[in-house]
C-alpha positions as CSV (number, residue, x, y, z in Angstrom):
1,M,117.0,28.0,-25.3
2,A,116.5,26.1,-22.2
3,V,116.3,26.3,-18.5
4,I,116.6,23.1,-17.1
5,A,116.3,22.5,-13.0
6,L,117.5,19.3,-11.0
7,T,116.6,18.4,-7.4
8,S,116.4,15.3,-5.8
9,A,114.0,13.8,-2.9
10,R,116.9,12.5,-0.5
11,G,120.0,11.9,0.3
12,A,123.2,12.5,-2.2
13,P,122.1,10.8,-5.9
14,G,124.5,13.1,-7.7
15,V,122.5,16.1,-8.5
16,T,125.7,18.5,-8.7
17,T,127.9,15.9,-10.3
18,T,124.9,15.5,-12.9
19,A,124.3,19.4,-13.2
20,L,127.6,19.9,-14.0
21,A,128.6,16.9,-16.0
22,L,125.5,18.4,-18.3
23,T,127.6,21.9,-18.4
24,M,130.4,20.5,-19.4
25,C,128.6,18.8,-22.3
26,W,126.7,21.3,-23.3
27,P,126.5,22.5,-27.1
28,R,125.5,26.0,-26.0
29,P,126.7,28.9,-23.8
30,V,125.2,28.1,-20.3
31,L,125.6,29.4,-16.6
32,L,125.0,26.8,-14.1
33,I,123.4,28.1,-10.8
34,E,124.3,26.1,-7.6
35,A,120.7,26.8,-5.6
36,D,121.5,24.4,-3.4
37,M,120.6,25.9,0.6
38,S,122.7,23.7,2.4
39,G,125.5,26.5,1.9
40,S,129.0,26.2,0.5
41,S,130.1,25.3,-3.1
42,S,130.9,21.6,-4.2
43,I,131.9,23.0,-7.7
44,L,134.5,25.6,-6.0
45,A,135.7,23.5,-3.6
46,G,135.5,20.3,-5.9
47,Y,135.9,20.2,-9.6
48,L,137.8,23.9,-9.3
49,G,140.4,22.2,-6.6
50,G,139.9,25.3,-4.6
51,A,141.6,27.3,-6.9
52,R,139.3,30.1,-6.9
53,P,138.1,32.3,-3.6
54,H,134.4,32.2,-2.8
55,D,134.4,35.8,-2.9
56,K,130.9,36.2,-5.3
57,G,128.4,33.8,-5.7
58,L,124.3,33.6,-5.1
59,V,123.9,36.1,-1.9
60,D,125.3,38.6,-4.1
61,L,122.1,38.5,-6.1
62,A,120.2,39.5,-2.4
63,V,122.0,42.7,-2.3
64,A,121.7,43.1,-6.4
65,H,117.9,43.0,-5.8
66,R,117.8,45.7,-3.0
67,A,119.5,47.8,-5.2
68,G,116.9,47.6,-8.5
69,R,120.3,45.8,-10.5
70,L,119.4,41.9,-10.7
71,F,120.4,41.3,-13.9
72,D,123.7,43.0,-13.6
73,G,124.4,41.6,-10.5
74,L,123.7,38.0,-11.8
75,R,126.4,38.5,-14.2
76,G,128.4,40.2,-12.1
77,A,128.5,37.2,-9.4
78,S,128.9,34.5,-12.1
79,I,132.4,33.3,-12.8
80,D,134.0,31.5,-15.6
81,L,134.2,27.6,-16.3
82,P,137.0,26.2,-18.6
83,G,135.7,25.3,-21.9
84,G,134.8,28.2,-23.2
85,K,131.1,29.7,-22.8
86,K,130.4,28.1,-19.6
87,W,129.8,30.2,-16.4
88,L,129.1,29.1,-12.5
89,L,126.9,31.1,-10.3
90,P,128.6,29.6,-7.4
91,A,126.2,28.5,-3.9
92,L,125.7,30.3,-0.5
93,A,129.1,30.3,1.4
94,T,126.7,29.0,4.6
95,P,123.4,28.1,4.9
96,L,123.0,31.3,7.4
97,Q,122.4,33.2,4.1
98,A,119.6,31.4,2.8
99,A,116.9,33.7,4.1
100,S,118.1,36.5,2.1
101,L,117.2,34.9,-0.7
102,R,113.8,34.3,-0.3
103,P,112.7,37.7,-2.2
104,V,115.0,37.0,-5.0
105,W,114.0,33.6,-6.1
106,E,110.6,35.0,-8.2
107,P,112.5,37.8,-10.1
108,L,115.6,35.8,-10.5
109,A,113.1,32.9,-12.5
110,A,111.9,35.9,-14.8
111,I,115.4,36.8,-15.9
112,L,116.3,32.9,-16.5
113,S,113.8,32.6,-18.6
114,G,114.2,35.6,-20.6
115,L,118.1,34.3,-21.2
116,E,117.4,33.0,-24.5
117,A,117.3,36.7,-25.7
118,Q,121.0,36.7,-24.4
119,G,121.7,33.3,-26.6
120,M,121.9,31.5,-23.3
121,D,120.9,28.3,-21.5
122,V,120.5,27.7,-17.7
123,I,120.9,24.6,-15.8
124,V,119.9,24.8,-12.1
125,D,121.7,22.7,-9.5
126,A,118.1,23.1,-6.7
127,G,119.6,20.5,-4.0
128,R,117.0,18.4,-2.0
129,L,113.4,19.0,-1.9
130,G,111.9,20.5,0.6
131,T,114.7,22.2,2.3
132,E,114.0,25.6,4.2
133,H,114.3,28.9,1.7
134,A,114.5,26.5,-1.4
135,P,114.1,27.9,-4.8
136,Q,110.8,26.6,-5.7
137,P,110.1,29.3,-8.0
138,L,113.1,28.3,-10.1
139,L,111.9,24.6,-10.2
140,R,108.3,25.6,-10.8
141,S,109.4,28.3,-14.1
142,A,112.1,25.7,-15.6
143,D,111.3,24.4,-18.9
144,V,112.4,21.4,-17.7
145,A,112.3,20.0,-13.9
146,A,113.8,16.8,-12.9
147,L,114.4,14.7,-10.3
148,V,117.4,12.9,-10.0
149,T,117.6,9.6,-8.6
150,R,120.0,6.6,-8.2
151,S,118.0,2.9,-9.0
152,T,118.4,1.3,-5.3
153,L,114.9,0.7,-3.8
154,P,115.2,3.4,-1.1
155,A,116.0,5.7,-3.9
156,I,113.2,4.8,-5.8
157,S,110.6,4.9,-2.7
158,A,112.1,8.1,-1.8
159,T,111.6,9.6,-5.2
160,R,108.1,8.2,-5.9
161,A,107.2,9.6,-2.3
162,R,107.9,13.1,-3.7
163,A,106.8,13.0,-7.2
164,R,103.1,13.1,-6.9
165,V,103.6,16.5,-4.4
166,M,106.0,18.1,-7.0
167,A,104.1,17.3,-10.1
168,D,101.0,19.0,-7.8
169,D,102.9,22.1,-7.5
170,L,104.0,22.4,-10.9
171,S,100.5,21.9,-12.5
172,Q,99.3,24.3,-9.6
173,Q,101.6,27.0,-9.4
174,G,104.1,26.3,-12.1
175,T,103.8,26.1,-16.0
176,G,102.7,22.4,-15.4
177,S,104.0,19.0,-14.7
178,D,104.7,17.6,-18.3
179,G,108.2,19.1,-18.2
180,L,108.6,16.9,-15.0
181,G,110.8,13.5,-15.2
182,L,113.1,11.5,-13.8
183,I,117.1,11.5,-14.3
184,V,118.2,7.8,-13.5
185,V,121.9,7.6,-12.4
186,G,123.3,4.1,-12.9
187,E,120.1,2.4,-14.7
188,G,119.9,-1.5,-13.9
189,M,121.7,-1.0,-10.7
190,P,119.5,-2.7,-10.3
191,Y,116.2,-1.6,-11.3
192,S,115.9,-0.5,-15.2
193,A,114.5,2.7,-16.3
194,A,111.0,1.2,-17.1
195,E,110.6,-0.3,-13.6
196,I,111.6,3.1,-12.2
197,A,109.4,5.3,-14.6
198,G,106.4,2.9,-13.4
199,A,107.0,3.0,-10.0
200,V,107.2,6.6,-9.7
201,D,104.3,7.1,-12.6
202,L,107.0,10.1,-14.3
203,P,109.2,9.5,-17.5
204,V,112.6,9.1,-17.1
205,L,113.8,11.8,-19.8
206,A,117.6,10.7,-19.5
207,S,119.9,8.2,-17.8
208,I,123.3,8.8,-16.6
209,S,126.0,5.9,-16.5
210,W,127.2,5.1,-13.0
211,D,131.2,5.6,-14.0
212,A,132.9,6.6,-10.2
213,V,136.0,7.1,-11.9
214,H,135.3,9.6,-14.5
215,A,132.5,11.2,-12.1
216,E,136.0,12.1,-9.5
217,A,136.8,14.7,-12.7
218,Y,133.7,16.5,-11.3
219,S,133.2,15.9,-8.1
220,L,136.6,15.8,-6.9
221,G,138.4,18.1,-9.9
222,A,140.4,14.5,-10.4
223,T,142.7,13.8,-13.4
224,T,141.4,10.9,-15.6
225,R,142.2,9.3,-18.4
226,K,139.9,9.7,-21.8
227,L,137.1,11.6,-20.3
228,D,135.7,12.7,-23.4
229,S,135.2,9.3,-24.7
230,S,133.7,7.5,-21.3
231,A,130.4,6.3,-20.6
232,L,129.7,9.4,-18.4
233,T,130.6,11.6,-20.8
234,R,128.2,9.7,-23.9
235,S,125.7,8.9,-21.5
236,T,125.6,13.0,-20.3
237,T,125.8,14.4,-23.7
238,A,122.5,12.2,-25.1
239,A,121.1,13.5,-21.5
240,A,122.1,16.8,-23.2
241,G,120.0,16.5,-26.0
242,A,117.4,14.6,-24.8
243,L,116.4,17.7,-22.4
244,R,117.2,20.4,-25.0
245,Q,114.8,18.6,-27.3
246,L,112.3,18.4,-24.6
247,A,112.8,22.1,-23.6
248,A,112.5,23.4,-27.1
249,D,109.1,21.6,-27.6
250,R,107.7,22.7,-24.2
251,R,108.5,26.4,-25.2
252,A,107.1,25.6,-28.5
253,R,104.1,24.7,-27.0
254,L,103.4,26.9,-24.0
255,A,104.6,30.3,-26.3
256,P,102.1,33.3,-26.8
257,G,99.5,32.4,-29.0
258,A,100.6,28.7,-30.0
259,L,97.3,27.6,-28.4
260,L,94.9,30.4,-29.9
261,H,97.0,29.2,-33.1
262,Q,96.0,25.2,-32.8
263,N,93.1,25.7,-32.1
264,G,92.3,27.8,-34.9
265,R,93.6,24.9,-37.4
266,A,91.1,22.4,-35.3
267,H,88.4,24.6,-36.5
268,A,89.5,25.5,-39.8
């Protein structure tokens, strides 16, 4: 069971496209939350081609929370995605709604962490770090928090500037920084994963192939040939496996009683 939160330091490195691609490649039931506070749903307008009205989504959780029905509100505000057992909680319709979510993030984080009882994983598109009313509690409570970056020098520089701040925040107010790492989009264009990891001082958890043609299937809802066998799908499937394994390892290590059990074995 896993809660995976994706964010970025700046610009548009492909957080939403990566989050959606991971969702569509995910091997278990999964909920994708568009928690980018910039407003409007890129997935409704792009991947789903505007075929679904933006009549439910993240803002409904504020109403549900005030009524003491946040869990039911989460279910009611989510819509089905193609492929079966995949759901989307659409983003805010406008950034003016962002302030209403401030009291929701903490209790929502607790609900998401407990969705393993429902047999469901969660992927959070947290947008860009540092935005007003950002869903910081979702990042702090996630099993894996990943900074998505391109492999260009400006992207690496921006990610490096944010990485230490984020690591400190997770250590002080979250579950620890050992679940923090990088997802590199377009490794080798021009820098390698090893070079990026060294520069940012964070591990590269996964690399997503730069595949602009097939990426449009997710960003624009384009019909593309051989998506299932594309470099994008192959790399995203591998990324999903790596992220799920890291999440499982952290959950096992942080489970109640796990540390006591380890200490008991150490002194046996």
